[in-house]
N, C-alpha and C positions, 0 to 999 in steps of 0.2 A: 141747889136750885132745882125744883121739880117742874119739868116742862111736859105738857101733853102734846103729842103729835097726832093730829087727826088726818087719817089717810095713809094707806099702806101701799100706794102705788109708787111710781117712779120718783115723784117729788117727796113723798113721805119717807121713802128710803134714804134719799139724799139728806133731808133735814135730820132724820134720826141719826145717821152715821156721823154727821158733822156736830150735832149737839153732844153726842157721847164723847167725841174727841175733845171737846172743850170742857168736859167734866160735868155735864148736866145729868140729872137723874130723870130719865125719859120713860114715859108710859105711852104706848101706842094704842090708838083707838081706830076702828075701821067699821064700815057698814057690815062686814062679816068678821066674827071673832077669830075665825081661822086665819084670815089675812093678817089681822093684828098680831096674832101669836107668831106666825111665820116670820114677820119682820122683826118683832121684838126679840125672838130667839136668836136671830142672826147677829144682833148687836148686844146680846146679853142684857136686854132691857125688860121692862114689865109691859103688860098689855091688859086691856079691860074692855068690858062691854060699852059701846058708845052711849047707850042709854043711861049709863052710870056716871058719865063724865062730870056732871054738875054736882055729884055727891062727894067727889074728892076735891081736895084743895091743891091747886097748882099755882106756881109763881108766874106762869106764862103759858100761852097756847100757840100752836102752829096749825093753821088751816091749810092743808095740802091735798084738798079734794077737788073734784070737778067743779068748774065755774058755777054751774046751776045750783050747787049745794051751798055756796058761800053765804048767801043772805040768811038762809035758815040757821046755819051754824052760828053766824055772828049774832043773830037775834038772841041766841041762848048764851053766848059767851060774853058779850059786851056788859051785861048787868053784873058780871062777876068782878069787874073793875081791874082786871089784870092785863098786862101787855099781850098783844096778839100779833103774830106774824102771819099775814094772809097772802097767799100767792096771788099774783095779778090775774085777772082784774077782780076788784071787789064785786063788781057787777058789770053787766054789759049795758046798763042804762045809767044816765046821769041822775035820774030820779031816785033810784035805789041807792046809789052812791051817796047822794045828799042825805038821804034818810039815815044811813049808817053813820055819817059824820055827825049829824045832830044827836043821835042816840049816844054816841061816844062822849059828846060834850056833857050830856045829862049825867052819865055815870062816871065821868073822869077816866074813861078807858082810852088808851092809845093803840092805834094799829099801825104797824110797819108793813108797808106794801112791798111785795116781792119783785122789785125791779133790779134784778141781780147785776145788770150791766154796769150800774153805778160802782160796783165793787170789783169790777175787772181791773187789775192793776194798771195796764196800759191806758185804759179809758180814764181811770181816776187820775193818773199822772197827767194826761192831756188836759183834763178839767182844771187841775192845779196850775198848769202852765198858763192857761187862759186867764184864770183868776189872778195870777201873780203878775200879769202884764207881759210875760215873755213873748207871747205871740203878737202883741201889739193890738192895734185896732182890728177887730174881726171883719174880714171881707166876705167870706163865704165858707160853707161846709158842703162836702159831698158825703153821702152815707149809702152803704150797701147792706141790704138785708136779704140774703139769698139762702133759703132752706136747701138741704141736700135732697130730701125725698118728699114727694107730694103727700098731702094729707089724705086720710081715709074718709069715706062718707060719714062714718060714725063721728069722727072728730069735727068735720065741717058743720054738722047739724047744730052744734052748740058753740061754735067758735066766734060767731058774730060776723066778722069779715076779715080780709087781709089787713085792714087798717086797725081794727080793734084787737086782733090777735097778734099780728106780727109787728106792724109799724108803731104800735102804741109804745114799744120800747124806744124807738127812735125819737118819738115826740117827747118822751120823758127826758131823754138825754139832751135834746136840743135846749129845753127849758133849763136843765141843770147846768150844762156847760156854758151857755150864753148868759145865764142869769137874767133872762128876758122872756116874756110871754110870747107865744106864737100868735101873730095878728091876722094872717091871711094865708089861705091854702088854695092850690089848684091841683087837681088829681085827674089822672087818666088810668085806665086799666084795660085788660083784655084777657081772654081765655085763649092761649096760644097752642097748648098741647094737651093739658089734662082736663078733659071735658066734665069731670065730676064737679068742678067748681061752678060751672054754669047752672047746675041744678039749684044752687043756693044764691044765685045772682052774685057770686063771688068771682075772683079772678086768680089766675096763676102768675100774672105779671102786673106790676104797678109802677107808676112814675108820679112823683109828687114834687111840686115846687112850692115852697113856703117862705114866708118872711116873718122875722121876729119884730116885736115892737121897737127894738133898738136898731133895726135896719139890716140885720144879718140875713143874707139869702142862702137858702139851703135846698139842695137837690137830693132826692132819695129815690133809689131804685129798689124794687122788691121782686123776687121770683120765688115761687113755691117749689122749684126744682133746679138744682145745680148738679149736673152729673159728676162733677169733680169733688164736691163736698159741701160743707156748711160754711158760708162766707158772710161774716159780719165785719165791716171795716168803716172807718171814718177818716176823712181827710179834712184838715182845718187850715185855712189860709188867712194870714193876717199881714199887717204892715211890717212886722219884725221877723216872722218865721212862717214856714209851711210845715205842718207835721202830719204824720200818718199813724193810725192806730189799727192794729189787726193785720198788718202786712208782715208776715214772717215765713219761716220755712214750711209751715203747715197751711198757709193760705191756699184755698182751693181754686186756683186759677193757673192756667198754663202760660208760661213766659215764652213768647215767640223768640225773643232775643237770646234766651237760654243763658242768662247771666246772673240769675238770682239764687241759684242752688236750692231749689225747692225740694222738700222731702218727697219720697215716693208715695207715701200715704198721707192724705191731708185730713183736716177736721171732718169727722163723719156725722156729727150732729151737734145740737146746741148744748147738750150736757158736756160733751168733751171740750167744746170751745170755751164754755164758761164754768168748768168744774171748779177752778180756783176761786172764781167770783162767787159761786154759791157757798163755798166754805167760808169765805170772808163775810158774806152777808149773814149767814147763820151765826157766826161768831159775834157779829155786831148786834144781832138781836139778843143774844145771850147777855151781852154787856148792857144793852138797853133795858132788858128785863130786870137787871140788877141795879138799875139806876145810875150806872157809871157814865152813860152818854145820853144825849138827847135823841129823839126819834130821827134816824137817818133818812127815812122816806115816808112821810106822813100821807094819809089818805087823800088830802087835797091834791097831791101830785098825781095820783091815779085819776082823780076827777078831771083835772085839766088836760091830761094826755087823752082821756076818753073823749072830751069835747072836740079835740082836734081830729080824732079818728072819725067822729060823727060828721064833722065839717067836710072831711074828705069824701064821705059817702054822699053828702049833699052836693058837693062839686061834681061828682059822677052823674047825679040825677039832672042837674041843671046845665052841665057842660061849661060852667064858668067858675071864676074864683069865688071863694066864700070867705067873708070876714068872720072871724071867730066870735066877736062880740054879738053877732046876730044869731 
């Protein structure tokens, strides 16, 4: 299987490495040929001029570039009719996302969206326990999304907001785990420490209360800085069991009771925290491109998670709860 990876940055390197490991014939493209060559040489792969990507035949494509370049690349790739793995988000607007979905239908092209948390083994296990009824009737969920280090101004300029960039992963997982749409949200936020977020009307802390159509209540906290490390956890409470995901020796929080035997060094970033998930996600795309499995994360999932993020922004503006249907 010949796979084209577009982008030679951090995510392009991860996708290239993992595709090579599963046996794909990878060609790297990048806005600079030198960047493509450097990455390709590292993994004994091929590289090419990005302007030539449509001249070669590939069995699948990976879009691992900056968010603002996704739409332009997808416009060129979708008519080729081959499976595409696109890092989240497809776009920061619902309108552009809808346009991509419609064009995909026209050409019969399927896009797998890069929500890697679905492929994290503990999260996947928790979702299976819920689906299998082992947790019973779902009462509530608590979710924690705490970055290790604050974002740079360059990143913030194109990230959208804490909801579209960070919490969109949480919104996707809620829909996936509960198998229910999110119906209502109420959000608050603040700039507590890192003043660069105020420049873009963004926040370094957030708190979200939401409810699914099935009645599950979810509380989410977000911070753009955790001095101990990168902390992503979920707690799920039901009528038969209470389960925790992401609580292990490398969880970056200090235990005052000193009974949990935490490691000296904790997760230092999202790549380390979800490296196994990225590998599983890439392997799933390779199987998807071969026609062995159905699309594990279609673009409609990205659309719905984005709508919830926008509803959170509307809640901030109005100071009240927002119904997603509106």
